[in-house]
C-alpha positions as CSV (number, residue, x, y, z in Angstrom):
1,M,-12.7,-11.8,-5.1
2,T,-10.3,-9.8,-3.0
3,P,-6.8,-9.2,-4.3
4,P,-3.8,-10.9,-2.6
5,P,-2.0,-8.8,0.0
6,S,0.3,-6.1,-1.4
7,D,3.3,-6.9,0.8
8,E,6.6,-8.1,-0.6
9,A,6.0,-11.9,-0.5
10,Q,2.8,-12.3,-2.4
11,P,1.2,-15.7,-2.5
12,L,0.6,-17.4,-5.8
13,V,-3.0,-17.4,-6.9
14,T,-5.2,-20.1,-8.4
15,A,-6.7,-20.2,-11.9
16,E,-10.1,-19.7,-10.4
17,W,-9.0,-16.5,-8.8
18,L,-7.4,-15.2,-11.9
19,A,-10.4,-16.2,-14.1
20,A,-12.7,-14.2,-11.8
21,C,-10.4,-11.2,-11.9
22,L,-10.0,-11.2,-15.6
23,G,-13.6,-12.1,-16.3
24,I,-12.8,-15.1,-18.4
25,P,-13.5,-18.8,-18.1
26,K,-11.1,-20.9,-16.0
27,A,-10.4,-23.1,-19.0
28,R,-9.2,-20.0,-20.9
29,V,-6.7,-19.3,-18.1
30,Y,-5.3,-22.8,-18.4
31,Q,-5.1,-22.4,-22.1
32,L,-3.2,-19.1,-21.8
33,A,-0.8,-20.9,-19.4
34,R,-0.3,-23.9,-21.7
35,D,0.4,-21.5,-24.6
36,E,2.9,-19.7,-22.4
37,I,1.0,-16.4,-22.9
38,V,0.8,-15.9,-19.1
39,H,3.4,-17.0,-16.7
40,S,2.5,-20.0,-14.5
41,V,4.1,-22.3,-11.9
42,R,3.4,-25.9,-11.4
43,V,3.0,-26.9,-7.8
44,G,2.5,-30.6,-7.8
45,R,-0.6,-31.2,-9.9
46,S,-1.8,-27.6,-9.4
47,V,-1.1,-24.6,-11.7
48,K,-0.5,-21.3,-9.8
49,F,0.0,-17.8,-11.0
50,D,2.2,-15.0,-9.7
51,P,0.0,-11.8,-9.4
52,E,3.0,-9.6,-10.1
53,Q,3.7,-11.4,-13.4
54,I,0.0,-11.1,-14.3
55,R,0.1,-7.3,-13.6
56,K,3.2,-6.9,-15.9
57,W,1.3,-8.9,-18.6
58,I,-1.7,-6.6,-18.3
59,K,0.5,-3.5,-18.3
60,A,2.0,-4.7,-21.6
61,S,-1.5,-4.7,-23.0
62,G,-1.8,-8.4,-22.7
63,R,0.9,-9.0,-25.4
64,A,3.2,-11.9,-24.7
65,L,4.1,-13.3,-28.0
66,P,6.8,-11.4,-30.0
67,G,6.5,-11.3,-33.8
68,G,2.7,-11.5,-34.0
69,W,0.9,-14.5,-32.8
70,R,3.5,-17.1,-33.4
71,K,3.9,-19.5,-30.5
72,E,7.2,-18.2,-29.2
73,P,7.3,-18.1,-25.4
74,V,8.3,-14.9,-23.7
75,R,11.6,-15.2,-21.8
């Protein structure tokens, strides 16, 4: 998979693309989105992901839940 263009207006990416980049199953990507661990956007019936938000999540060592693993979404 090739990364999205690096210009200012980056397109949203699919769960399939993100799963391939992270090396995890697509179902796990959707679970991370449902649990609000990774930021996602609903576009109709589709779930899309902002590559910049994913980069920030990765730079934060994948941590998105404050206070341990309680299910408190990141704001």
